[in-house]
C-alpha positions, 0 to 999 in steps of 0.5 A, spaced: 522 578 502 516 572 502 516 566 505 514 559 500 514 552 504 515 546 502 515 544 496 515 537 497 510 537 501 507 543 503 502 540 510 509 540 515 509 547 516 516 549 515 518 555 511 524 558 509 526 565 506 526 567 498 533 568 496 533 568 490 525 568 484 529 563 480 530 557 484 527 551 488 527 551 495 527 543 500 528 543 507 529 535 508 526 533 514 524 526 517 518 521 518 516 523 523 514 530 520 508 527 515 503 524 515 501 517 518 498 513 512 493 512 515 491 519 515 493 520 508 489 519 501 490 511 498 491 511 491 491 516 484 492 512 478 495 516 472 496 515 465 499 517 459 502 523 460 508 527 465 510 528 472 514 532 472 518 535 479 515 542 478 517 548 484 512 547 488 511 540 488 511 535 483 506 535 478 502 530 472 502 534 465 498 531 459 495 534 454 489 537 458 494 541 461 497 540 469 494 536 475 498 538 482 499 532 485 498 532 493 505 529 494 506 528 503 498 527 503 497 521 500 500 513 500 500 510 493 500 514 485 500 508 479 503 509 474 499 506 468 501 506 460 504 512 457 508 514 464 515 517 465 518 521 471 523 525 472 528 524 477 527 528 483 519 527 481 521 520 485 525 522 490 521 527 493 514 522 492 520 519 496 522 523 502 514 524 503 513 517 503 509 516 497 509 508 496 510 507 488 508 503 484 509 501 476 502 497 474 498 495 467 493 498 464 487 500 468 491 498 473 491 491 474 497 488 474 503 489 479 510 489 475 515 494 480 515 498 486 518 503 490 520 503 497 515 506 504 517 512 510 520 508 515 528 507 518 524 502 523 525 494 522 522 491 529 515 489 525 520 486 520 524 483 525 517 479 527 514 478 520 519 474 518 520 470 526 512 468 525 513 467 518 518 462 519 517 459 525 512 453 523 506 452 530 507 461 529 506 462 522 500 457 523 497 461 528 497 467 524 493 463 518 488 461 524 486 468 525 487 471 519 481 467 517 478 467 524 479 475 521 476 473 515 469 468 516 464 468 524 465 459 523 470 457 528 476 454 525 476 445 528 482 444 532 488 441 528 487 442 521 494 443 517 495 449 512 492 445 507 485 444 510 485 451 511 486 453 505 480 447 503 476 452 507 477 459 505 477 457 498 470 454 500 466 460 503 469 464 497 466 461 491 460 462 495 461 469 495 462 469 487 455 465 487 452 470 492 454 477 489 452 474 484 445 473 485 444 479 488 447 484 484 444 479 478 449 478 474 452 472 470 458 467 472 461 463 471 467 463 475 474 465 477 476 465 470 480 469 465 486 470 461 492 475 461 494 475 455 486 475 452 485 482 456 478 484 453 476 478 452 475 478 460 467 478 461 467 483 465 466 480 471 472 478 470 476 484 470 472 488 473 475 485 480 481 484 477 482 491 476 478 492 484 483 487 486 490 490 485 488 498 487 487 494 493 493 490 493 496 498 490 493 501 497 496 495 501 503 495 498 504 502 500 500 501 507 505 496 508 512 498 506 509 504 509 509 502 516 514 496 515 512 490 514 517 485 507 509 483 502 514 477 501 513 473 508 507 471 507 503 466 511 497 463 506 501 466 500 508 463 500 514 464 495 512 470 491 514 478 493 508 480 494 505 474 498 503 479 504 500 483 500 495 477 498 494 474 505 491 481 508 488 484 501 483 478 502 480 480 509 478 485 505 475 483 498 469 479 502 467 487 504 470 492 499 472 489 491 466 484 491 460 488 491 464 493 488 466 489 482 459 485 481 456 492 481 458 494 476 458 490 472 449 490 474 451 497 470 453 496 465 460 494 461 460 502 458 467 505 461 469 499 466 476 499 468 475 507 470 468 506 473 471 501 478 477 504 480 472 511 483 467 506 486 473 503 490 477 509 492 470 512 495 468 504 499 477 504 501 475 511 504 469 510 507 470 504 510 476 509 513 481 502 509 487 507 512 487 506 519 484 500 519 490 496 516 496 497 521 492 497 526 489 490 522 496 487 522 499 490 528 493 487 531 494 479 527 501 480 528 502 479 536 506 488 535 500 492 538 504 495 542 512 498 539 517 497 542 521 501 545 527 504 540 534 499 543 539 502 542 537 511 544 535 513 537 529 512 532 531 511 524 526 514 522 528 521 525 535 520 523 536 514 518 543 515 517 545 518 523 552 512 525 553 508 530 554 501 533 552 494 532 552 491 539 554 497 545 550 502 547 548 510 543 554 513 546 553 519 548 556 522 542 552 520 538 555 523 531 562 520 533 562 514 529 564 507 532 563 502 527 569 498 524 
């Protein structure tokens, strides 16, 4: 009998013997079988079509035909307007560690998102400790500032003062990019309710930043961080996404946006998304994000599993709450 590959990913090397030509076959693999987030493709944006589970994986279908979606090697799938998705496709993408993000037209707004590809919580615990402790939070903010700008910060600055210095540097970077690419610049200003009336450079910046936010969001979820527990930004469900995305904007989205506008306004958002994908790949951004975040939060080394088991191997394994794992882990000791 012929073999068929795992339809969820086609990358894990697992094969099943075909028992029936009328049914697709699938196996459930551990998250550690999937590619690391640093080895994944960045993002894929789709709109006005249908995402469905096929016999051999997940496909995007529209009036032009069918396109396979590389579920296991994709970090984030951005679902734009006019997109529908089946339950089976969502399940396959979730099991393959692909983050689903529901976005607005051109990917410029984020409405909702799915889960990541780890069941470990040590990064989240460390993030919560640093975010909730004022002294430790300020130390992280200072590290983030030094990662973006070369000049040192004076001692004893408060968070509001650091934010003010950051704002000055960002405005200078916008003005410098405008001069470099010969683009008219009147500041970061746009009306979300009148998107088509917004000037091209602000539209390009919003589109580019949305792509970056989606990629950072997927990387944070996949590595076990909370998108909501920020340090410079706070109070929103994507505060930490904004914190980390800011580390790369001056190097990535700002030059991409201004260079595309300098070429002309035709198909602006589409060109920005494609140029962002190339820039993310050239900078090897997915290989950097988790490493950079771990370093900022002093998590350069993964701690040992305290209960002697790996949550990514079997997230539903019954385990004790307060004691060591028993000799027979299959037997639950929960109350």
